[in-house]
C-alpha positions as CSV (number, residue, x, y, z in Angstrom):
1,X,-4.1,79.2,25.4
2,X,-3.2,75.6,24.6
3,X,-0.4,75.0,22.1
4,X,-1.8,74.9,18.6
5,X,0.6,72.0,17.8
6,X,-0.9,69.9,20.5
7,X,-4.5,70.4,19.3
8,X,-3.4,69.7,15.7
9,X,-1.8,66.5,16.8
10,X,-4.9,65.6,18.8
11,X,-6.9,66.1,15.6
12,X,-4.6,63.8,13.6
13,X,-4.9,61.2,16.4
14,X,-8.7,61.4,16.3
15,X,-8.7,60.9,12.5
16,X,-6.4,57.9,12.9
17,X,-8.7,56.4,15.6
18,X,-11.9,57.1,13.7
19,X,-10.6,55.5,10.6
20,X,-10.1,52.3,12.6
21,X,-13.3,52.6,14.6
22,X,-11.3,52.8,17.9
23,X,-11.9,54.8,21.1
24,X,-9.2,56.2,23.4
25,X,-8.9,56.6,27.2
26,X,-6.2,58.6,29.0
27,X,-4.6,58.0,32.4
28,X,-2.7,61.1,33.3
29,X,-0.5,62.1,36.3
30,X,2.1,64.7,35.5
31,X,0.1,66.2,32.6
32,X,-3.0,66.7,34.9
33,X,-5.5,66.2,32.1
34,X,-3.6,68.2,29.4
35,X,-4.0,65.4,26.9
36,X,-7.7,65.1,27.5
37,X,-8.1,68.8,27.4
38,X,-6.4,69.0,24.0
39,X,-8.6,66.2,22.7
40,X,-11.8,67.8,24.0
41,X,-10.9,71.1,22.2
42,X,-11.9,69.3,19.1
43,X,-15.6,69.3,18.2
44,X,-16.9,65.8,17.7
45,X,-14.1,64.1,19.7
46,X,-16.7,62.2,21.7
47,X,-16.8,59.9,18.7
48,X,-13.3,58.6,19.6
49,X,-12.5,59.8,23.1
50,X,-14.1,57.5,25.7
51,X,-12.8,59.0,29.0
52,X,-9.9,60.4,30.9
53,X,-8.5,59.7,34.3
54,X,-6.4,62.2,36.2
55,X,-4.6,60.2,38.8
56,X,-2.1,62.5,40.3
57,X,-1.8,60.8,43.7
58,X,-0.8,57.2,44.3
59,X,-4.1,56.6,46.0
60,X,-5.9,57.6,42.8
61,X,-3.7,55.4,40.7
62,X,-4.6,52.4,42.9
63,X,-8.3,53.2,43.4
64,X,-9.3,54.3,39.9
65,X,-6.9,52.3,37.8
66,X,-6.0,49.3,40.0
67,X,-2.2,50.0,40.2
68,X,-0.8,47.7,42.8
69,X,0.6,49.2,46.0
70,X,3.6,46.8,45.6
71,X,4.4,48.2,42.2
72,X,4.4,51.8,43.6
73,X,6.5,50.7,46.6
74,X,9.0,48.8,44.5
75,X,9.3,51.0,41.4
76,X,7.7,54.4,42.3
77,X,5.0,56.4,40.6
78,X,7.4,57.4,37.8
79,X,8.3,54.1,36.4
80,X,7.5,52.0,33.4
81,X,5.9,49.3,35.7
82,X,3.5,51.9,37.0
83,X,2.4,53.4,33.7
84,X,1.9,49.9,32.3
85,X,-0.5,49.1,35.1
86,X,-2.1,52.6,34.6
87,X,-2.7,52.0,30.9
88,X,-4.1,48.4,31.4
89,X,-6.3,49.8,34.3
90,X,-7.6,52.5,32.0
91,X,-8.7,49.9,29.5
92,X,-10.2,47.7,32.2
93,X,-12.2,50.6,33.7
94,X,-13.5,52.1,30.4
95,X,-15.0,51.1,27.1
96,X,-11.9,52.2,25.2
97,X,-9.9,50.2,22.7
98,X,-6.6,52.0,23.4
99,X,-5.3,53.7,26.5
100,X,-2.3,56.0,27.1
101,X,-0.8,56.6,30.5
102,X,1.8,59.1,31.6
103,X,3.6,59.8,34.9
104,X,6.6,62.0,35.4
105,X,8.5,64.6,37.2
106,X,7.7,68.0,35.6
107,X,9.6,70.1,38.1
108,X,10.9,72.4,39.1
109,X,11.5,70.3,42.2
110,X,11.0,66.6,42.9
111,X,13.8,65.2,40.9
112,X,16.5,62.8,42.1
113,X,19.8,61.5,40.7
114,X,18.0,58.4,39.4
115,X,14.9,60.3,38.2
116,X,15.8,63.9,37.4
117,X,13.3,66.6,36.6
118,X,12.0,65.9,33.1
119,X,11.8,62.1,33.6
120,X,8.6,60.8,32.2
121,X,7.3,57.3,31.7
122,X,4.5,56.6,29.1
123,X,2.6,53.5,28.2
124,X,0.1,52.5,25.6
125,X,-2.2,49.5,26.0
126,X,-4.8,47.8,23.7
127,X,-6.9,44.7,24.1
128,X,-5.2,41.3,24.6
129,X,-2.9,42.6,27.3
130,X,-0.8,44.3,24.7
131,X,1.2,47.2,26.3
132,X,4.2,49.2,25.3
133,X,6.1,51.5,27.6
134,X,8.9,54.0,27.4
135,X,11.0,56.3,29.6
136,X,12.1,59.7,28.4
137,X,14.0,62.7,29.8
138,X,12.4,65.8,28.4
139,X,14.1,69.2,28.7
140,X,12.8,72.6,29.8
141,X,10.6,74.0,32.5
142,X,7.4,72.5,33.9
143,X,5.2,73.6,31.0
144,X,7.7,72.3,28.4
145,X,7.9,68.9,30.0
146,X,4.1,68.6,30.2
147,X,3.7,69.7,26.6
148,X,6.4,67.3,25.3
149,X,4.9,64.5,27.2
150,X,1.4,65.2,25.7
151,X,2.8,65.5,22.2
152,X,4.7,62.2,22.5
153,X,1.7,60.4,24.0
154,X,-0.5,61.3,21.0
155,X,2.2,60.9,18.4
156,X,2.9,57.3,19.4
157,X,-0.8,56.4,19.2
158,X,-0.7,57.2,15.5
159,X,2.2,54.9,15.1
160,X,0.7,51.8,16.9
161,X,0.4,48.7,14.8
162,X,-3.1,47.6,15.7
C-alpha cells in the first residue's frame, strides 16, 4: 500500500494547484510513476493532473521529452541538466502549467563515487522557460529513496512562487 503521507501531500498539492487554476505534468525516471500513482489515488485529480511520463531509459527521455543526447552524454541521466530538460519537455509535450521531473539512483546498485546510491536530481518548470533544479542525497533503501524523492517533488510544488 502506498504511504499515507505521500497521498496526503498529493492532496495538498492538488488543492494548491486547483486554487490557482493550474495543471501538473510529471516526468519520472527513478520513481517509475510513483508520483503520478499517488496523485491518481485522489478522486477528482483529473481536474489538476494533466499527464505523467515515465521515462526510465535515456531513449524515452529523448523521444518523449526532447532531452538532448549531448546533455545525457555530457552530464548523465542523473544530473540537474537532464532533469531541467525533462521538466521543460514535459511542459512542451503536455497542456500542463507546471511540470516536475526526477531522475536518480535508487539502488541498491548503480552508484559511483561521484553519484552514490541515493543521488537524485529534481526540477520544476513553468511557462516562460522558468525552471528550478536541485540535487539531493537521500538515505535508505530503494523504497526509501523513491518515497523521499516523491515527497520532495510534491512539497516543492506547493512552495513555488508562481
